[in-house]
N, C-alpha and C positions, 0 to 999 in steps of 0.2 A: 287409335287415332282419335286428337282429340276433338270433341266434334261441337261443342263451343265457343265462342269467345273468351267465354269468361271463365273458361275451366284454364283456357292462358294465360290470363292474367293473375287465378289463382297459383296453378303453378310457376310463374315469376317470384310471386311473392314467396316462396315457400325454401326457393333457391338459397344455401347460403351465403351466396357473394350475391351483392345487390345486380340488377338487372336494367339493359339496356334496350328496347323490341326496336327491331328495324323491320321498316315495313315496303316493300317494293310491288309499285299497283303496274299492273299488267294488263296489256290487250291480248284478249285469244281469239284468234277468230278458228274457227272451223274450216277442214279443207274440205271437206267430206260431210255436211252437218245432216244428210239423209238417215245418217246411221245410226245407231242409239248411241245414248250421250255415252256409256261406256265404251264405244268402240269409232268415237271420233277422233280424228286425226286432225291438228290443226301448226298453226303458229302462235306463240305469244313474243311479244314484244315490251320491254318497257317502259312507262310513260313517268315514272314519279318516284322517288324514294323519299322516306320520311326515319328519321328514329325519335324514339318517343321514349320516357322512362315512366314506368306502368303507373305510376302515381299523375301519368299527365292523362291519363285517359280512363274514362268514364264508364264507357259503352262501347261494340261497332256501332249500332247507329249515329252516334258520334262522330267516332273516324271515318266513318261513309260520308257525313256529311262532312264535315272539314275538308277529306279528300275531293266532293264535288265540287267543292268552292276553287277548287285548285285546277282540274279536269276534271272533266264526264266520262273521259274515251279509255274506262278501264273495268275489265270484269271479273277480274282476280287479285286480291291482295295474298302476296308471300309474305309469311312471317319470319322472321328467325331473331334467336334472343344474342345478345353478345352479356358476359361477364365482367364486374368489376375485380378490383384487387384491394385487396386491404379495407375493405369495408366502404370504398368509393364504385360509384356505378361508373360508367366507364362515358366518359365525352363527346360529346357528336362530333368533333375531330376524330376521335381515335374510331368511332362506329364508318368514318367515311371509308376507307378501304375496303370493308365487308359489306357496306352496301353495292359501292363499285364489283365486287364477286359475287354480287347476287345479281347485279344484272347479266355481269358476264354468263353467270351458270344460267340463268334463264333465256340470253339469245341464243345459245350456245346448246339448250336442251340436257349440260353435264350437271348431273346431281343436284336436278331438281324434288329429288325424293326426299333430301333431308328437310326441306320449307314444311311450315305447316300451311296450307294453302286452303281460303276462302273464297267462295264468290259475293255478291253484293249480298246477299242475302242469308250471310251467316254459313249457308249451306258448305263442311268440308267438303274442300275436292282432293282427287287422290291423282298425280297425273307420271306419267312413264314415258322414259324417252325414247326416241326410238331413230334409228340412223340413217 
């Protein structure tokens, strides 16, 4: 499990094909907040999405600051990576259907384990979907 955002950036730079990172910021609400964090259940709602080239990111703090300038109602960020072809990173237009899929996955709870997830403080989060 990736524990730090900079590890994620490092991994994208080591890929053979250029990458575009996909970010979905989501609001998570616990339905049983008195339980330990490990056993909480709740709902997750997508708030906003963005795609960026790794070179457009300097730090997790900068990403949070940029996100907060648009909307502060989020507490998790889901991250995926999209590989390019022939030495060219995917475009924003090519990333759009994948961002839509991320939003659908988060709304339905399907496949959330395939994403790297951080909270606002850059702590890695592990989610399990329960039907």
